[in-house]
LUMMI-250476 format. One record per atom (N, C-alpha, C): residue in one letter; x, y, z. Coordinates in pm, whole numbers. Layout:
residues N
@aa:a | u:X | v:Y | w:Z
...
//
This chain:
residues 147
@aa:m | u:-301 | v:874 | w:6318
@aa:m | u:-235 | v:978 | w:6356
@aa:m | u:-102 | v:990 | w:6250
@aa:s | u:-94 | v:1100 | w:6233
@aa:s | u:97 | v:1157 | w:6087
@aa:s | u:230 | v:1149 | w:6229
@aa:a | u:300 | v:1172 | w:6178
@aa:a | u:414 | v:1161 | w:6238
@aa:a | u:485 | v:1293 | w:6213
@aa:n | u:535 | v:1301 | w:6342
@aa:n | u:606 | v:1397 | w:6336
@aa:n | u:749 | v:1421 | w:6278
@aa:r | u:819 | v:1505 | w:6314
@aa:r | u:971 | v:1507 | w:6257
@aa:r | u:1123 | v:1447 | w:6381
@aa:s | u:1036 | v:1342 | w:6438
@aa:s | u:1090 | v:1275 | w:6550
@aa:s | u:1047 | v:1142 | w:6470
@aa:g | u:949 | v:1153 | w:6393
@aa:g | u:916 | v:993 | w:6377
@aa:g | u:809 | v:928 | w:6461
@aa:r | u:795 | v:1004 | w:6540
@aa:r | u:636 | v:943 | w:6662
@aa:r | u:502 | v:984 | w:6559
@aa:a | u:478 | v:929 | w:6586
@aa:a | u:275 | v:961 | w:6568
@aa:a | u:265 | v:1039 | w:6626
@aa:a | u:249 | v:1164 | w:6585
@aa:a | u:145 | v:1304 | w:6660
@aa:a | u:75 | v:1261 | w:6656
@aa:p | u:-17 | v:1331 | w:6825
@aa:p | u:-100 | v:1319 | w:6879
@aa:p | u:-297 | v:1371 | w:6753
@aa:t | u:-362 | v:1251 | w:6802
@aa:t | u:-490 | v:1358 | w:6700
@aa:t | u:-559 | v:1407 | w:6785
@aa:p | u:-680 | v:1505 | w:6697
@aa:p | u:-709 | v:1619 | w:6793
@aa:p | u:-753 | v:1505 | w:6901
@aa:w | u:-844 | v:1436 | w:6928
@aa:w | u:-932 | v:1338 | w:7007
@aa:w | u:-839 | v:1283 | w:7121
@aa:t | u:-787 | v:1278 | w:7099
@aa:t | u:-610 | v:1264 | w:7213
@aa:t | u:-626 | v:1406 | w:7280
@aa:l | u:-574 | v:1443 | w:7214
@aa:l | u:-568 | v:1595 | w:7272
@aa:l | u:-698 | v:1670 | w:7377
@aa:v | u:-805 | v:1654 | w:7320
@aa:v | u:-933 | v:1670 | w:7392
@aa:v | u:-955 | v:1596 | w:7538
@aa:f | u:-936 | v:1439 | w:7453
@aa:f | u:-911 | v:1364 | w:7607
@aa:f | u:-864 | v:1351 | w:7700
@aa:l | u:-755 | v:1425 | w:7661
@aa:l | u:-642 | v:1446 | w:7749
@aa:l | u:-680 | v:1587 | w:7873
@aa:a | u:-739 | v:1687 | w:7811
@aa:a | u:-816 | v:1797 | w:7855
@aa:a | u:-902 | v:1781 | w:7944
@aa:w | u:-1005 | v:1694 | w:7909
@aa:w | u:-1106 | v:1634 | w:7947
@aa:w | u:-1032 | v:1551 | w:8135
@aa:t | u:-985 | v:1493 | w:8094
@aa:t | u:-869 | v:1368 | w:8149
@aa:t | u:-856 | v:1540 | w:8291
@aa:i | u:-762 | v:1587 | w:8261
@aa:i | u:-713 | v:1698 | w:8319
@aa:i | u:-816 | v:1775 | w:8415
@aa:a | u:-961 | v:1833 | w:8382
@aa:a | u:-1066 | v:1877 | w:8401
@aa:a | u:-1141 | v:1822 | w:8499
@aa:a | u:-1147 | v:1663 | w:8425
@aa:a | u:-1200 | v:1578 | w:8554
@aa:a | u:-1138 | v:1604 | w:8698
@aa:a | u:-1011 | v:1491 | w:8643
@aa:a | u:-905 | v:1549 | w:8793
@aa:a | u:-889 | v:1660 | w:8860
@aa:s | u:-952 | v:1776 | w:8818
@aa:s | u:-931 | v:1926 | w:8900
@aa:s | u:-1059 | v:1947 | w:8977
@aa:t | u:-1183 | v:1849 | w:8891
@aa:t | u:-1285 | v:1864 | w:8958
@aa:t | u:-1324 | v:1755 | w:9062
@aa:l | u:-1269 | v:1646 | w:9056
@aa:l | u:-1232 | v:1597 | w:9168
@aa:l | u:-1118 | v:1603 | w:9288
@aa:g | u:-1061 | v:1688 | w:9239
@aa:g | u:-934 | v:1752 | w:9342
@aa:g | u:-1060 | v:1863 | w:9435
@aa:a | u:-1069 | v:1942 | w:9341
@aa:a | u:-1154 | v:2060 | w:9422
@aa:a | u:-1250 | v:2008 | w:9509
@aa:l | u:-1394 | v:1912 | w:9486
@aa:l | u:-1431 | v:1883 | w:9559
@aa:l | u:-1403 | v:1766 | w:9682
@aa:f | u:-1276 | v:1727 | w:9651
@aa:f | u:-1194 | v:1600 | w:9765
@aa:f | u:-1190 | v:1740 | w:9899
@aa:f | u:-1101 | v:1861 | w:9784
@aa:f | u:-1053 | v:1951 | w:9892
@aa:f | u:-1135 | v:1994 | w:10003
@aa:g | u:-1279 | v:2028 | w:9925
@aa:g | u:-1414 | v:2104 | w:9963
@aa:g | u:-1458 | v:1980 | w:10051
@aa:e | u:-1527 | v:1897 | w:10057
@aa:e | u:-1595 | v:1795 | w:10067
@aa:e | u:-1529 | v:1749 | w:10153
@aa:v | u:-1435 | v:1668 | w:10117
@aa:v | u:-1366 | v:1551 | w:10248
@aa:v | u:-1277 | v:1590 | w:10346
@aa:m | u:-1199 | v:1724 | w:10319
@aa:m | u:-1076 | v:1807 | w:10384
@aa:m | u:-1142 | v:1929 | w:10485
@aa:h | u:-1220 | v:1957 | w:10431
@aa:h | u:-1380 | v:2075 | w:10475
@aa:h | u:-1236 | v:2163 | w:10496
@aa:l | u:-1111 | v:2264 | w:10336
@aa:l | u:-1074 | v:2308 | w:10339
@aa:l | u:-1162 | v:2456 | w:10278
@aa:p | u:-1160 | v:2549 | w:10365
@aa:p | u:-1219 | v:2686 | w:10332
@aa:p | u:-1212 | v:2753 | w:10200
@aa:i | u:-1347 | v:2752 | w:10126
@aa:i | u:-1336 | v:2816 | w:10000
@aa:i | u:-1367 | v:2999 | w:9986
@aa:c | u:-1272 | v:3042 | w:9937
@aa:c | u:-1331 | v:3145 | w:9853
@aa:c | u:-1322 | v:3157 | w:9787
@aa:v | u:-1407 | v:3328 | w:9798
@aa:v | u:-1460 | v:3316 | w:9649
@aa:v | u:-1391 | v:3382 | w:9532
@aa:l | u:-1308 | v:3377 | w:9496
@aa:l | u:-1232 | v:3288 | w:9377
@aa:l | u:-1205 | v:3187 | w:9315
@aa:c | u:-1215 | v:3092 | w:9447
@aa:c | u:-1176 | v:2964 | w:9436
@aa:c | u:-1362 | v:2899 | w:9369
@aa:w | u:-1416 | v:2967 | w:9411
@aa:w | u:-1572 | v:2948 | w:9355
@aa:w | u:-1546 | v:2926 | w:9172
@aa:y | u:-1508 | v:3104 | w:9165
@aa:y | u:-1527 | v:3140 | w:9026
@aa:y | u:-1450 | v:3040 | w:8929
@aa:q | u:-1323 | v:2995 | w:9027
@aa:q | u:-1250 | v:2883 | w:8908
@aa:q | u:-1359 | v:2783 | w:8911
@aa:r | u:-1404 | v:2711 | w:9007
@aa:r | u:-1488 | v:2645 | w:8975
@aa:r | u:-1597 | v:2634 | w:8909
@aa:i | u:-1683 | v:2698 | w:8867
@aa:i | u:-1773 | v:2739 | w:8802
@aa:i | u:-1703 | v:2736 | w:8638
@aa:f | u:-1582 | v:2765 | w:8640
@aa:f | u:-1471 | v:2707 | w:8474
@aa:f | u:-1490 | v:2623 | w:8493
@aa:m | u:-1413 | v:2552 | w:8542
@aa:m | u:-1391 | v:2390 | w:8533
@aa:m | u:-1505 | v:2250 | w:8568
@aa:f | u:-1562 | v:2342 | w:8653
@aa:f | u:-1634 | v:2189 | w:8670
@aa:f | u:-1719 | v:2189 | w:8504
@aa:p | u:-1821 | v:2264 | w:8453
@aa:p | u:-1860 | v:2230 | w:8335
@aa:p | u:-1783 | v:2205 | w:8225
@aa:l | u:-1654 | v:2231 | w:8227
@aa:l | u:-1561 | v:2120 | w:8156
@aa:l | u:-1541 | v:2020 | w:8174
@aa:a | u:-1534 | v:1930 | w:8261
@aa:a | u:-1527 | v:1809 | w:8258
@aa:a | u:-1675 | v:1735 | w:8278
@aa:l | u:-1814 | v:1817 | w:8210
@aa:l | u:-1932 | v:1780 | w:8116
@aa:l | u:-1903 | v:1789 | w:8004
@aa:i | u:-1889 | v:1868 | w:7943
@aa:i | u:-1901 | v:1922 | w:7812
@aa:i | u:-1781 | v:1828 | w:7720
@aa:l | u:-1648 | v:1830 | w:7787
@aa:l | u:-1508 | v:1803 | w:7661
@aa:l | u:-1567 | v:1695 | w:7645
@aa:p | u:-1624 | v:1584 | w:7720
@aa:p | u:-1640 | v:1427 | w:7728
@aa:p | u:-1817 | v:1418 | w:7613
@aa:l | u:-1843 | v:1491 | w:7571
@aa:l | u:-1965 | v:1522 | w:7466
@aa:l | u:-1916 | v:1542 | w:7329
@aa:g | u:-1800 | v:1621 | w:7329
@aa:g | u:-1725 | v:1646 | w:7181
@aa:g | u:-1670 | v:1507 | w:7157
@aa:l | u:-1649 | v:1409 | w:7187
@aa:l | u:-1564 | v:1306 | w:7171
@aa:l | u:-1660 | v:1175 | w:7096
@aa:f | u:-1741 | v:1194 | w:7126
@aa:f | u:-1809 | v:1049 | w:7058
@aa:f | u:-1952 | v:1115 | w:7035
@aa:p | u:-1943 | v:1106 | w:6848
@aa:p | u:-1813 | v:1110 | w:6774
@aa:p | u:-1762 | v:1275 | w:6782
@aa:f | u:-1664 | v:1252 | w:6784
@aa:f | u:-1507 | v:1403 | w:6753
@aa:f | u:-1619 | v:1482 | w:6728
@aa:d | u:-1626 | v:1607 | w:6783
@aa:d | u:-1675 | v:1706 | w:6726
@aa:d | u:-1573 | v:1843 | w:6689
@aa:p | u:-1537 | v:1881 | w:6594
@aa:p | u:-1409 | v:1975 | w:6676
@aa:p | u:-1455 | v:2069 | w:6708
@aa:k | u:-1591 | v:2175 | w:6724
@aa:k | u:-1692 | v:2294 | w:6816
@aa:k | u:-1635 | v:2261 | w:6936
@aa:i | u:-1632 | v:2129 | w:7004
@aa:i | u:-1576 | v:2124 | w:7129
@aa:i | u:-1486 | v:2185 | w:7166
@aa:v | u:-1403 | v:2190 | w:7153
@aa:v | u:-1236 | v:2295 | w:7113
@aa:v | u:-1304 | v:2452 | w:7178
@aa:r | u:-1374 | v:2503 | w:7065
@aa:r | u:-1450 | v:2638 | w:7096
@aa:r | u:-1517 | v:2654 | w:7257
@aa:y | u:-1578 | v:2554 | w:7249
@aa:y | u:-1691 | v:2566 | w:7376
@aa:y | u:-1587 | v:2532 | w:7447
@aa:g | u:-1487 | v:2418 | w:7507
@aa:g | u:-1373 | v:2426 | w:7585
@aa:g | u:-1303 | v:2569 | w:7649
@aa:l | u:-1286 | v:2600 | w:7497
@aa:l | u:-1166 | v:2764 | w:7499
@aa:l | u:-1215 | v:2855 | w:7583
@aa:a | u:-1348 | v:2848 | w:7605
@aa:a | u:-1480 | v:3008 | w:7567
@aa:a | u:-1457 | v:2959 | w:7786
@aa:l | u:-1479 | v:2861 | w:7795
@aa:l | u:-1458 | v:2820 | w:7978
@aa:l | u:-1294 | v:2787 | w:8035
@aa:a | u:-1260 | v:2750 | w:7956
@aa:a | u:-1126 | v:2724 | w:7973
@aa:a | u:-1014 | v:2898 | w:7999
@aa:v | u:-1058 | v:2981 | w:7889
@aa:v | u:-980 | v:3060 | w:7918
@aa:v | u:-1016 | v:3220 | w:8025
@aa:p | u:-1119 | v:3198 | w:8051
@aa:p | u:-1152 | v:3268 | w:8146
@aa:p | u:-1110 | v:3198 | w:8297
@aa:g | u:-1128 | v:3133 | w:8297
@aa:g | u:-1101 | v:3042 | w:8394
@aa:g | u:-977 | v:3043 | w:8461
@aa:t | u:-840 | v:2982 | w:8284
@aa:t | u:-716 | v:3036 | w:8303
@aa:t | u:-689 | v:3206 | w:8407
@aa:l | u:-767 | v:3333 | w:8325
@aa:l | u:-726 | v:3432 | w:8413
@aa:l | u:-818 | v:3418 | w:8498
@aa:v | u:-849 | v:3430 | w:8537
@aa:v | u:-927 | v:3389 | w:8777
@aa:v | u:-809 | v:3299 | w:8840
@aa:a | u:-759 | v:3214 | w:8764
@aa:a | u:-681 | v:3151 | w:8854
@aa:a | u:-508 | v:3201 | w:8842
@aa:v | u:-497 | v:3270 | w:8746
@aa:v | u:-364 | v:3308 | w:8721
@aa:v | u:-396 | v:3472 | w:8822
@aa:f | u:-475 | v:3565 | w:8839
@aa:f | u:-523 | v:3652 | w:8924
@aa:f | u:-514 | v:3574 | w:9076
@aa:h | u:-553 | v:3500 | w:9116
@aa:h | u:-591 | v:3451 | w:9214
@aa:h | u:-404 | v:3376 | w:9264
@aa:q | u:-347 | v:3377 | w:9188
@aa:q | u:-219 | v:3324 | w:9218
@aa:q | u:-146 | v:3414 | w:9229
@aa:l | u:-158 | v:3528 | w:9100
@aa:l | u:-96 | v:3662 | w:9157
@aa:l | u:-109 | v:3771 | w:9364
@aa:l | u:-279 | v:3756 | w:9373
@aa:l | u:-330 | v:3727 | w:9482
@aa:l | u:-236 | v:3678 | w:9619
@aa:v | u:-230 | v:3575 | w:9552
@aa:v | u:-176 | v:3468 | w:9652
@aa:v | u:3 | v:3523 | w:9721
@aa:a | u:32 | v:3493 | w:9567
@aa:a | u:194 | v:3556 | w:9620
@aa:a | u:194 | v:3684 | w:9674
@aa:g | u:112 | v:3772 | w:9619
@aa:g | u:145 | v:3935 | w:9682
@aa:g | u:171 | v:3989 | w:9556
@aa:v | u:174 | v:3977 | w:9487
@aa:v | u:169 | v:4067 | w:9331
@aa:v | u:55 | v:4178 | w:9313
@aa:i | u:-10 | v:4090 | w:9334
@aa:i | u:-115 | v:4205 | w:9376
@aa:i | u:-204 | v:4247 | w:9511
@aa:p | u:-219 | v:4372 | w:9525
@aa:p | u:-224 | v:4379 | w:9683
@aa:p | u:-391 | v:4348 | w:9706
@aa:e | u:-384 | v:4327 | w:9838
@aa:e | u:-506 | v:4282 | w:9914
@aa:e | u:-610 | v:4401 | w:9966
@aa:s | u:-549 | v:4496 | w:9939
@aa:s | u:-698 | v:4664 | w:9900
@aa:s | u:-766 | v:4652 | w:9802
@aa:i | u:-723 | v:4504 | w:9693
@aa:i | u:-793 | v:4521 | w:9537
@aa:i | u:-964 | v:4496 | w:9618
@aa:k | u:-934 | v:4382 | w:9756
@aa:k | u:-1039 | v:4271 | w:9789
@aa:k | u:-1134 | v:4166 | w:9702
@aa:p | u:-1098 | v:4162 | w:9648
@aa:p | u:-1165 | v:4062 | w:9558
@aa:p | u:-1267 | v:3926 | w:9662
@aa:c | u:-1223 | v:3923 | w:9748
@aa:c | u:-1305 | v:3844 | w:9854
@aa:c | u:-1361 | v:3957 | w:9969
@aa:t | u:-1483 | v:4019 | w:10010
@aa:t | u:-1523 | v:4055 | w:10108
@aa:t | u:-1608 | v:3993 | w:10204
@aa:q | u:-1648 | v:3882 | w:10178
@aa:q | u:-1711 | v:3789 | w:10223
@aa:q | u:-1642 | v:3686 | w:10275
@aa:g | u:-1610 | v:3614 | w:10408
@aa:g | u:-1602 | v:3466 | w:10417
@aa:g | u:-1451 | v:3413 | w:10399
@aa:v | u:-1331 | v:3331 | w:10355
@aa:v | u:-1232 | v:3332 | w:10340
@aa:v | u:-1179 | v:3445 | w:10249
@aa:p | u:-1054 | v:3485 | w:10342
@aa:p | u:-970 | v:3625 | w:10203
@aa:p | u:-874 | v:3546 | w:10155
@aa:c | u:-922 | v:3551 | w:10000
@aa:c | u:-838 | v:3562 | w:9894
@aa:c | u:-711 | v:3484 | w:9877
@aa:s | u:-677 | v:3603 | w:9947
@aa:s | u:-480 | v:3575 | w:9993
@aa:s | u:-414 | v:3504 | w:10086
@aa:q | u:-541 | v:3388 | w:10117
@aa:q | u:-490 | v:3338 | w:10204
@aa:q | u:-447 | v:3201 | w:10187
@aa:t | u:-336 | v:3112 | w:10226
@aa:t | u:-322 | v:2997 | w:10224
@aa:t | u:-370 | v:2892 | w:10266
@aa:v | u:-471 | v:2792 | w:10252
@aa:v | u:-497 | v:2693 | w:10364
@aa:v | u:-434 | v:2579 | w:10282
@aa:a | u:-347 | v:2552 | w:10174
@aa:a | u:-280 | v:2418 | w:10179
@aa:a | u:-130 | v:2446 | w:10069
@aa:s | u:-38 | v:2436 | w:10151
@aa:s | u:85 | v:2424 | w:10043
@aa:s | u:162 | v:2255 | w:10073
@aa:w | u:227 | v:2230 | w:9975
@aa:w | u:325 | v:2136 | w:9932
@aa:w | u:420 | v:2176 | w:9957
@aa:f | u:552 | v:2106 | w:9911
@aa:f | u:722 | v:2134 | w:9871
@aa:f | u:746 | v:2274 | w:9930
@aa:g | u:650 | v:2335 | w:9995
@aa:g | u:663 | v:2513 | w:10055
@aa:g | u:650 | v:2569 | w:9962
@aa:f | u:586 | v:2578 | w:9841
@aa:f | u:515 | v:2649 | w:9717
@aa:f | u:416 | v:2639 | w:9671
@aa:v | u:405 | v:2530 | w:9617
@aa:v | u:263 | v:2433 | w:9577
@aa:v | u:129 | v:2454 | w:9675
@aa:t | u:45 | v:2581 | w:9624
@aa:t | u:-54 | v:2591 | w:9664
@aa:t | u:-187 | v:2534 | w:9537
@aa:i | u:-269 | v:2588 | w:9623
@aa:i | u:-413 | v:2556 | w:9513
@aa:i | u:-443 | v:2628 | w:9446
@aa:p | u:-398 | v:2725 | w:9423
@aa:p | u:-395 | v:2828 | w:9273
@aa:p | u:-358 | v:2827 | w:9249
@aa:l | u:-221 | v:2762 | w:9326
@aa:l | u:-131 | v:2703 | w:9175
@aa:l | u:-159 | v:2622 | w:9103
@aa:l | u:-214 | v:2510 | w:9169
@aa:l | u:-256 | v:2372 | w:9102
@aa:l | u:-364 | v:2416 | w:8990
@aa:s | u:-458 | v:2534 | w:9040
@aa:s | u:-548 | v:2539 | w:8929
@aa:s | u:-502 | v:2681 | w:8813
@aa:v | u:-386 | v:2686 | w:8835
@aa:v | u:-347 | v:2797 | w:8710
@aa:v | u:-282 | v:2678 | w:8621
@aa:v | u:-214 | v:2564 | w:8675
@aa:v | u:-137 | v:2417 | w:8582
@aa:v | u:-208 | v:2400 | w:8495
@aa:a | u:-370 | v:2313 | w:8596
@aa:a | u:-450 | v:2277 | w:8512
@aa:a | u:-550 | v:2323 | w:8433
@aa:f | u:-598 | v:2529 | w:8449
@aa:f | u:-618 | v:2530 | w:8303
@aa:f | u:-566 | v:2543 | w:8222
@aa:a | u:-381 | v:2650 | w:8229
@aa:a | u:-333 | v:2656 | w:8134
@aa:a | u:-290 | v:2499 | w:8073
@aa:v | u:-303 | v:2408 | w:8121
@aa:v | u:-232 | v:2232 | w:8026
@aa:v | u:-401 | v:2286 | w:7962
@aa:v | u:-525 | v:2273 | w:7993
@aa:v | u:-603 | v:2239 | w:7960
@aa:v | u:-646 | v:2351 | w:7801
@aa:v | u:-609 | v:2497 | w:7812
@aa:v | u:-634 | v:2606 | w:7726
@aa:v | u:-498 | v:2492 | w:7648
@aa:a | u:-374 | v:2489 | w:7671
@aa:a | u:-281 | v:2385 | w:7509
@aa:a | u:-286 | v:2328 | w:7487
@aa:l | u:-367 | v:2213 | w:7525
@aa:l | u:-407 | v:2093 | w:7475
@aa:l | u:-558 | v:2111 | w:7380
@aa:l | u:-643 | v:2248 | w:7450
@aa:l | u:-747 | v:2196 | w:7284
@aa:l | u:-694 | v:2318 | w:7206
@aa:v | u:-578 | v:2435 | w:7243
@aa:v | u:-523 | v:2502 | w:7123
@aa:v | u:-506 | v:2436 | w:7039
@aa:a | u:-431 | v:2295 | w:7080
@aa:a | u:-329 | v:2186 | w:7007
@aa:a | u:-399 | v:2120 | w:6910
@aa:a | u:-566 | v:2098 | w:6991
@aa:a | u:-639 | v:1982 | w:6907
@aa:a | u:-677 | v:2094 | w:6783
@aa:h | u:-719 | v:2231 | w:6836
@aa:h | u:-769 | v:2313 | w:6728
@aa:h | u:-684 | v:2318 | w:6641
@aa:l | u:-585 | v:2301 | w:6643
@aa:l | u:-428 | v:2315 | w:6534
@aa:l | u:-403 | v:2246 | w:6436
@aa:r | u:-427 | v:2092 | w:6534
@aa:r | u:-439 | v:1982 | w:6409
@aa:r | u:-578 | v:1958 | w:6325
@aa:s | u:-695 | v:1987 | w:6393
@aa:s | u:-835 | v:1957 | w:6358
@aa:s | u:-824 | v:2055 | w:6213
@aa:s | u:-798 | v:2183 | w:6187
@aa:s | u:-789 | v:2237 | w:6141
@aa:s | u:-681 | v:2227 | w:5970
@aa:r | u:-671 | v:2146 | w:6014
@aa:r | u:-515 | v:2069 | w:5887
@aa:r | u:-603 | v:2011 | w:5800
//
């Protein structure tokens, strides 16, 4: 580890990818818990977000032992579009995007809030945060490994 301006050791690319994997694994387990244990209904946009998040929990650790910097590229290929879907879903839930777009024509309406904590934390917001953190960690890992 190299030291940064504050004199603390900067995280290595391996550590950053490991943290991204931890977020992806926790998100995957959380999504499975909400759907399979709590039996919360799953909308179409939630399924798309799962399609992008679940493979991250499987492929990111493959690039850790031994560390392969190319794993960042593969992870970003899933995390960036996942972030876009999650942001779209959050904007739909928040009412910024009109329901008339109808991204969910079958099953649960995508604009429906099935769970809320503290009055503002929803499952789509958790997804936005998880994807954004994974993207930030993977970009930081790329920048550190390219030095």
